[in-house]
C-alpha positions in Angstrom: -25.4 9.6 7.8 -27.1 7.0 10.7 -25.1 5.4 13.3 -25.3 2.1 11.2 -23.7 3.6 8.1 -21.0 4.7 9.9 -19.7 1.4 11.4 -20.4 -0.4 8.0 -18.3 2.2 7.0 -15.8 1.4 9.6 -16.2 -2.6 9.4 -15.1 -2.1 5.4 -12.1 0.0 6.1 -10.7 -2.1 8.9 -10.7 -5.3 6.6 -9.2 -3.1 3.7 -6.8 -1.3 5.3 -6.2 2.2 6.3 -2.8 3.6 5.0 -2.6 5.1 1.6 0.6 2.3 0.5 -2.4 -1.0 1.5 -4.4 1.0 -1.0 -1.8 1.7 -3.4 -0.6 -2.3 -3.9 -4.1 -2.9 -5.0 -5.3 -0.5 -6.9 -2.5 1.7 -8.6 -1.9 1.3 -12.0 1.4 -0.8 -12.1 3.6 2.0 -14.1 3.0 4.3 -11.5 4.6 1.6 -8.5 7.2 0.7 -10.5 8.9 4.1 -12.1 11.6 1.5 -14.5 7.8 0.4 -16.0 6.4 4.1 -16.3 9.1 5.9 -17.2 11.2 6.8 -20.8 14.0 8.1 -21.7 13.2 11.5 -19.8 13.9 14.9 -20.4 17.6 16.2 -18.9 18.6 19.5 -17.6 22.1 19.6 -16.6 21.9 17.1 -13.5 18.5 16.8 -13.9 16.0 15.0 -15.3 12.6 15.0 -16.3 9.8 12.3 -17.3 6.2 13.6 -17.7 3.6 11.5 -18.8 -0.3 10.9 -19.2 -2.6 7.6 -19.5 -6.4 7.2 -20.0 -8.2 4.0 -19.5 -11.7 2.7 -20.1 -12.9 -0.7 -18.0 -15.8 -2.2 -16.0 -16.1 -2.7 -12.0 -18.6 -5.4 -11.2 -18.7 -4.9 -7.6 -17.4 -1.5 -6.3 -18.8 -1.0 -3.2 -17.6 -4.0 -2.7 -20.9 -5.4 -1.4 -21.9 -9.2 -0.5 -25.2 -8.9 -2.4 -27.3 -9.5 0.5 -30.6 -7.8 1.0 -33.1 -9.3 3.6 -34.5 -8.0 6.6 -31.4 -7.9 8.5 -28.8 -7.0 5.5 -28.8 -4.0 3.0 -25.6 -4.6 0.9 -26.7 -4.5 -3.4 -23.9 -5.3 -5.6 -23.7 -2.3 -8.3 -21.3 -3.0 -11.7 -19.8 0.3 -12.8 -18.3 1.4 -16.2 -15.1 3.9 -15.6 -13.0 6.0 -16.9 -9.2 7.0 -15.8 -7.1 9.2 -16.4 -3.8 10.0 -15.1 -1.2 12.6 -15.5 2.0 11.6 -14.0 5.3 13.4 -13.7 9.1 12.5 -11.7 11.5 14.6 -11.3 15.4 13.7 -10.1 18.8 14.3 -10.0 21.0 11.5 -12.5 22.0 8.8 -10.4 25.9 8.3 -9.5 26.9 6.1 -12.4 25.2 8.4 -15.2 26.2 11.9 -13.4 29.6 10.5 -13.5 29.7 9.9 -17.0 27.8 13.4 -18.1 31.3 15.0 -16.4 29.6 15.6 -12.7 31.2 14.8 -9.1 31.5 10.9 -9.0 30.2 11.7 -5.2 27.4 14.3 -4.5 26.9 16.1 -2.0 23.2 15.7 -2.6 20.4 13.5 -4.5 16.9 14.4 -4.7 13.4 12.8 -6.1 9.8 14.3 -6.9 7.4 11.8 -8.5 3.5 13.2 -8.7 0.5 11.6 -10.0 -3.0 12.6 -10.1 -6.2 10.0 -11.5 -9.5 11.5 -12.2 -12.2 8.7 -12.1 -15.2 9.2 -14.0 -18.1 6.5 -12.9 -21.7 5.1 -15.0 -23.9 2.9 -13.5 -24.5 -0.2 -15.0 -28.0 -0.7 -13.1 -30.3 3.0 -13.8 -31.3 2.5 -10.3 -28.4 4.1 -8.9 -27.0 6.1 -11.7 -27.5 9.4 -9.6 -25.3 7.4 -6.6 -22.9 6.4 -8.6 -22.2 10.0 -10.8 -21.8 11.2 -7.2 -19.2 9.3 -6.8 -16.7 10.5 -9.4 -13.4 12.0 -7.6 -9.7 12.7 -7.9 -6.9 11.1 -5.8 -3.6 11.4 -6.4 0.1 11.2 -4.7 3.2 13.6 -4.4 5.7 12.4 -2.3 10.0 13.8 -2.5 13.0 12.6 -1.0 16.0 14.3 -0.7 19.2 12.9 0.5 22.9 14.4 1.7 26.0 13.2 1.2 24.3 9.5 0.2 28.3 8.8 -0.6 30.2 9.8 2.5 30.8 8.1 6.4 27.9 10.3 7.6 24.5 11.8 5.6 20.9 12.5 6.3 17.8 11.9 4.6 14.6 14.3 4.4 11.0 13.0 3.0 7.8 14.3 2.5 4.3 13.1 1.0 0.9 14.0 0.5 -1.7 11.2 -0.7 -5.2 11.3 -1.6 -7.0 7.8 -1.4 -10.5 7.6 -3.0 -12.2 4.6 -1.8 -16.2 4.0 -1.9 -17.9 2.8 1.1 -20.6 0.1 1.1 -23.4 2.5 0.9 -24.6 3.9 -3.0 -25.9 6.9 -0.9 -22.6 8.3 0.8 -20.9 9.9 -1.4 -17.3 10.8 0.5 -16.9 7.3 1.4 -13.9 6.7 2.9 -12.0 9.2 0.8 -8.7 10.4 3.1 -5.8 12.5 3.2 -2.1 11.7 4.4 0.3 13.6 5.1 3.9 12.1 5.9 7.1 14.1 6.7 10.2 12.2 7.8 14.2 12.7 8.4 17.2 10.0 9.1 21.1 10.1 9.8 22.8 7.6 7.7 26.5 6.0 8.8 28.5 4.2 7.0 31.8 3.7 8.5 34.9 2.4 6.0 34.0 1.2 2.9 30.4 0.5 3.2 30.1 -2.8 4.2 28.5 -1.7 7.2 25.8 1.1 7.2 23.2 2.3 9.9 19.9 4.7 9.4 18.1 6.0 12.5 15.0 8.1 11.5 11.5 9.6 13.0 8.6 9.6 10.8 5.4 11.0 11.2 2.0 10.7 9.4 -1.2 12.8 9.8 -3.8 11.3 8.3 -7.8 12.8 8.1 -11.4 12.2 6.0 -13.1 14.2 3.9 -16.4 13.3 5.3 -16.8 14.7 9.0 -18.8 11.9 10.3 -15.3 9.9 10.6 -13.6 12.9 12.3 -13.5 10.5 15.1 -11.4 8.0 13.2 -8.8 11.1 12.2 -5.0 9.9 14.1 -1.5 11.2 14.0 1.2 8.2 14.3 5.2 9.1 15.4 7.5 6.8 14.5 11.0 6.2 15.4 13.1 3.6 13.5 16.1 2.0 13.3 17.7 -0.1 10.5 21.2 -1.9 10.1 23.0 -3.8 7.2 26.4 -6.2 7.0 27.6 -7.1 4.1 29.3 -10.2 5.0 29.8 -11.4 1.8 29.8 -9.1 -1.7 26.5 -9.9 -2.4 24.9 -10.7 1.0 23.8 -9.0 3.7 22.6 -9.6 7.7 19.9 -6.8 8.2 18.1 -5.5 10.9 15.2 -3.2 11.5 13.3 -1.8 15.0 10.1 0.4 15.5 8.3 1.9 18.2 5.1 3.7 17.0 3.0 6.0 18.9 -0.9 6.5 17.6 -3.3 8.7 19.3 -7.0 9.4 17.2 -7.3 13.2 17.5 -10.9 12.9 19.0 -11.1 12.0 22.3 -14.5 10.2 22.0 -13.5 8.0 19.2 -14.2 4.6 19.9 -11.0 3.6 18.9 -8.0 3.0 21.5 -4.5 4.9 20.7 -1.6 2.5 20.4 2.3 2.3 21.3 3.3 -0.9 18.9 7.1 -2.1 19.0 8.5 -4.1 16.9 12.2 -5.9 16.0 13.3 -7.6 13.6 16.9 -9.8 12.0 17.3 -11.3 8.5 19.6 -12.1 5.6 19.4 -10.8 2.3 21.1 -11.6 -0.8 22.0 -13.1 -3.8 22.8 -16.9 -3.7 23.7 -17.1 -7.6 23.5 -14.3 -10.7 19.6 -15.9 -11.0 18.9 -16.8 -7.6 17.6 -13.6 -4.3 16.7 -14.8 -1.2 15.2 -12.2 1.4 14.2 -14.2 5.2 13.3 -11.8 7.6 11.9 -13.3 11.3 11.1 -10.2 14.2 8.7 -10.2 16.9 6.1 -7.4 17.5 3.8 -6.5 20.6 1.0 -3.6 20.4 -0.1 -1.4 23.6 -3.3 -0.1 23.4 -4.8 1.8 25.9 -7.7 0.6 28.2 -11.3 2.3 27.2 -13.6 2.6 30.5 -15.6 -0.6 30.5 -14.1 -2.2 27.1 -11.7 -4.8 27.4 -8.2 -4.3 24.9 -6.6 -7.1 22.8 -3.1 -6.8 21.9 -0.8 -8.8 20.1 2.7 -10.4 21.6 3.8 -12.6 19.0 6.0 -13.6 15.5 6.4 -11.5 12.7 8.6 -12.8 9.8 8.8 -12.9 6.0 10.1 -15.3 3.6 10.7 -14.7 -0.2 13.1 -16.2 -3.1 13.1 -14.7 -6.6 14.3 -16.2 -9.9 15.6 -13.7 -12.1 16.0 -13.8 -15.9 18.4 -11.9 -16.1 21.7 -11.9 -13.9 21.2 -9.7 -11.0 25.0 -7.7 -10.0 23.3 -5.9 -6.9 22.2 -5.9 -3.7 19.4 -3.5 -2.4 19.4 -2.4 1.1 15.7 -3.6 2.1 15.5 -6.6 -0.4 16.3 -8.7 -2.6 17.1 -7.1 -6.0 13.9 -7.1 -8.3 14.6 -7.5 -12.1 12.3 -6.5 -14.7 12.0 -10.1 -15.8 11.6 -12.6 -12.9 9.5 -14.8 -10.7 8.8 -14.4 -6.6 7.3 -16.1 -4.4 7.1 -15.4 -0.8 4.7 -15.5 2.5 4.0 -12.5 5.3 3.1 -11.9 8.3 1.8 -8.6 9.7 -0.2 -7.2 12.3 -2.4 -3.9 10.9 -4.1 -1.3 13.5 -7.9 -1.8 12.8 -11.2 -0.2 13.0 -12.9 -3.3 13.5 -11.7 -4.2 17.1 -8.1 -3.0 17.7 -5.8 -4.9 15.3 -5.8 -7.7 12.6 -3.5 -10.4 12.0 -2.9 -10.8 8.4 -1.1 -14.2 6.9 0.0 -13.5 3.1 1.0 -16.3 0.5 2.0 -14.3 -2.8 3.6 -15.2 -5.9 4.7 -12.4 -8.8 5.7 -12.8 -12.1 7.0 -10.1 -14.6 8.3 -10.5 -18.1 9.9 -7.8 -20.2 10.5 -9.2 -23.9 13.0 -7.3 -26.5 12.2 -3.2 -24.9 8.6 -3.7 -26.5 6.1 -6.5 -24.4 6.0 -6.2 -20.9 3.5 -8.9 -18.8 3.1 -8.9 -15.2 1.4 -11.1 -13.2 0.4 -10.9 -9.0 -1.7 -13.0 -6.8 -1.9 -13.9 -3.4 -4.2 -15.7 -0.8 -4.6 -14.0 2.9 -5.7 -15.5 6.3 -7.4 -12.1 8.5 -7.8 -13.2 11.6 -9.5 -10.9 13.6 -10.0 -10.9 17.6 -12.9 -11.1 20.1 -14.3 -7.5 20.5 -16.8 -6.4 22.5 -19.2 -3.5 22.5 -18.8 -3.5 26.6 -17.5 -5.5 29.5 -20.4 -7.6 29.6 -21.7 -7.6 25.9 -19.7 -9.4 22.7 -19.9 -7.7 19.6 -18.6 -10.6 17.9 -16.3 -14.1 18.4 -12.5 -14.1 16.9 -13.2 -15.1 13.5 -10.9 -15.6 10.5 -11.4 -14.4 6.9 -10.0 -15.7 3.4 -8.5 -13.0 0.8 -8.1 -14.0 -2.8 -6.8 -11.4 -4.8 -4.9 -11.7 -8.0 -3.7 -8.8 -11.0 -2.9 -9.3 -14.6 -1.2 -6.7 -17.0 0.0 -6.5 -19.8 1.6 -3.7 -22.4 2.8 -3.1 -26.2 5.2 -0.6 -26.3 4.8 0.8 -29.9 7.4 3.1 -29.9 9.8 4.5 -26.8 6.8 7.0 -26.5 3.8 5.6 -26.5 2.1 2.1 -25.3 -1.3 -0.3 -25.4 -2.2 -2.0 -22.2 -4.7 -4.0 -20.6 -5.5 -5.2 -16.7 -7.5 -7.8 -15.3 -7.8 -7.5 -11.4 -9.9 -9.9 -9.0 -10.6 -9.5 -5.4 -12.2 -11.2 -3.1 -13.3 -12.6 0.6 -14.8 -15.9 0.4 -16.2 -16.3 4.3 -19.8 -15.2 4.9 -19.6 -14.3 8.3 -21.9 -11.6 9.9 -21.1 -8.9 12.0 -23.4 -6.8 14.6 -23.5 -3.3 13.6 -25.3 -1.6 16.4 -25.2 -3.2 19.9 -29.3 -4.3 20.9 -30.0 -4.3 16.5 -30.5 -7.1 14.4 -29.1 -5.1 11.4 -25.7 -7.3 10.4 -22.6 -7.0 7.9 -21.7 -9.6 5.8 -17.7 -9.7 5.4 -17.7 -11.6 2.1 -17.3 -9.6 -1.2 -16.2 -10.9 -4.8 -15.1 -8.3 -7.3 -13.5 -8.1 -10.8 -12.2 -5.3 -12.9 -11.2 -5.1 -16.2 -9.2 -1.7 -17.9 -8.3 -1.2 -21.3 -6.0 1.8 -21.6 -3.0 3.8 -23.7 -0.4 6.1 -22.3 2.3 8.3 -23.3 5.6 8.6 -21.5 9.2 10.1 -22.0 
């Protein structure tokens, strides 16, 4: 792999997010993101319930490598459309929830609850342009995720939780000649202690988590990283369906390779907010806080740090009354309209970090247990600080990027276990901004791209 290709890859990965969660939000099938959509009646054995499923989809991707299409003396970014086939088996296993366990004659205060979810997606691809047939066929891949959560004494004043997760994210690079792309694996593990004195109007959690991320391609080994985090969350219900929330977190990000161009950091954040149901049909979530990053200084290269506001404001309208208040957000019904604003900071491989200001909206409607429609869209302003190759050589001045995304999903359930569906997705960067790839070279990379995806599929679920 050439040094320029490595920089191009770093550029793309920076602008598209590192975490498996970030990618999943934009690319995962809706039935994997929300188990209320994905699961059927289930198979019950004692206190356990199984939900198997399998889905197949065929589709078209207009710009698989998310390139600008600019090909000249300083750019090599071809647009390569593809035909795609996706096969996704899935399985979830869980103990019965408190109400169903009591109805089945079980303990009203279970000593432990457990949930495991697993899914794998195989992607087969064919190039619409014969010139890239071999390159595209080499992009066939297998991604997936398996995760589990164990809660001990969940209804008692003192409890604990344990979690473990492994995720494999498949993400192509900008260069059709690189088969591994940004394919990477993430291992998460964590534990927490929960305190709920009295009747549960007040609860607090203190937790620790560790994330290890490593890339398939050895050329990216310098980007392998380990993140430790200590987090705390508190909630006080001062009305039956309204609560004050506190969130705090300290992270410690370290790159495995001491020669990595990336700077380790120790960001700290804290937020205070209100979550409530103002009426049976109306939910509100407001969070405001502060985040400070502390990047380590590289010899001769100035670092950039963020020290400012973070927050979220969200309003939801539920077509059906919502009787409950969830700990971390407004309860989400299967039929609802949501709009909101989010500001957050993410670690980046293009410089140290980027700031994201996002306006978003979501709509979902489930009619008679037969027709399901969801639509989500958003606009993001992504701001990059000035970045330098050295103290005297500028890579790029501070710039902003306008991102637009939209996803529409529709499903018809002919029986309780079989459904036909269709998915439309758009993702684009509207700004034509060139980034210098290599110091002293004229090669540049344009951050602009536009990508459409369309899929038709069927799935069996139980």
